[in-house]
C-alpha positions as CSV (number, residue, x, y, z in Angstrom):
1,M,-7.7,-8.2,15.8
2,K,-11.3,-8.2,14.5
3,R,-11.3,-4.6,14.2
4,L,-8.1,-4.7,12.4
5,A,-9.2,-7.2,9.9
6,N,-12.1,-4.7,9.2
7,I,-9.8,-1.9,8.5
8,Y,-8.4,-3.9,5.9
9,H,-11.6,-5.1,4.5
10,C,-12.6,-1.4,4.3
11,M,-9.4,-0.6,2.5
12,K,-9.9,-3.1,0.0
13,L,-13.6,-2.1,-0.6
14,R,-12.8,1.5,-1.2
15,C,-9.6,0.7,-3.7
16,Y,-11.3,-2.2,-5.5
17,V,-14.9,-2.2,-5.6
18,P,-16.6,0.2,-7.8
19,G,-20.0,-0.1,-6.0
20,S,-18.4,1.1,-2.7
21,I,-19.5,4.4,-1.3
22,S,-15.9,5.6,-0.9
23,Y,-14.6,4.0,-4.5
24,E,-14.7,7.4,-6.3
25,R,-12.3,8.9,-3.8
26,Y,-9.9,6.1,-3.8
27,G,-9.9,3.3,-6.4
28,A,-11.2,5.5,-9.1
29,R,-8.3,7.9,-8.3
30,G,-5.7,5.1,-8.7
31,I,-5.4,4.5,-4.9
32,K,-4.4,0.9,-4.3
33,I,-2.9,-1.3,-1.7
34,C,0.6,-2.4,-2.0
35,S,1.2,-5.8,-3.7
36,D,2.7,-7.3,-0.2
37,W,-0.4,-6.4,1.8
38,L,-2.9,-7.2,-1.0
39,A,-1.2,-10.7,-1.5
40,I,-0.8,-11.5,2.1
41,P,-3.3,-9.6,4.6
42,E,-1.2,-11.0,7.5
43,N,1.6,-8.8,6.3
44,F,-0.5,-5.7,6.8
45,F,-1.7,-7.1,10.3
46,K,2.0,-7.7,11.3
47,W,3.1,-4.2,10.0
48,A,0.2,-2.6,11.9
49,L,0.9,-4.3,15.2
50,E,4.6,-3.6,14.9
51,N,3.8,0.0,14.3
52,G,1.7,0.6,17.4
53,Y,-1.6,-0.2,16.2
54,T,-4.3,0.2,18.9
55,D,-8.1,-0.1,18.5
56,E,-8.1,3.8,19.1
57,L,-6.5,4.4,15.7
58,T,-7.3,4.5,12.0
59,I,-5.3,3.9,8.9
60,D,-4.1,7.2,7.2
61,R,-2.0,7.8,4.4
62,I,0.7,10.4,4.6
63,D,0.6,11.4,0.9
64,N,-3.2,11.3,0.0
65,S,-2.2,10.9,-3.8
66,K,-0.3,7.7,-3.0
67,G,-1.8,4.1,-2.0
68,Y,-1.7,2.2,1.1
69,S,1.8,1.1,1.9
70,P,4.2,0.9,4.9
71,D,6.1,4.0,3.7
72,N,2.9,6.0,3.3
73,C,0.9,4.9,6.4
């Protein structure tokens, strides 16, 4: 669960923290985290575990022009 929490934390950094090294490629382009995951991180954890998360996986978006959400990850 610690690794999954780190994945979530890094998503937030690249989407919402202008000082983040990846912000220009994410947040500055309008890439966001869906409101359900952003408001309640446990919803992201639950979604990840229900969709086959393992420590060998990363979070990827299907459509790179859209944000992080259940229908795009």
